[in-house]
C-alpha positions, 0 to 999 in steps of 0.5 A: 123470773120463772115460778116453776121448775119447768119454767126455769128449764124452758127459760134455759132452753130458750136462751140456748136456742136464741144464741144458736139462732142468732149465730146462724142468722149472723152467718147468713147475713155475712154469706149474703154480704160476701156474695153481693160484693162478689157479684158487684165486683163482677167475679162471676166464677167466685160468685157462683161458688158463693151462691152455692154455699149461701143457698146451702146455708139458707136451706139448713137454716130453714130446715132447723127452723131458724128462718121460714122456708118461704123466706129462704126460697125467696132469698135464694131466688133473688140471689140467683137473679142477681147472678144472672142479671148481667147475662140477661141484660146482654141477651136483651141488647 
């Protein structure tokens, strides 16, 4: 329980930010899950569209401080590798 007025305000702000962050984070997980499902099913065209929206959401989340910028960069890189993996395999063989 907060002891001062300012502590009460900070507690309210903290609750609002926590709700916003949880919402954005949940959306990111959903977008990533849908993208991975598209890649696994072999729908290349739809997967590339899903990648664009996922990358955009990751950038926005990083800009707003929901996730660290480097984590967003790492996730974007790994998602792009997943999309290009079949092409890389074909070129290797």
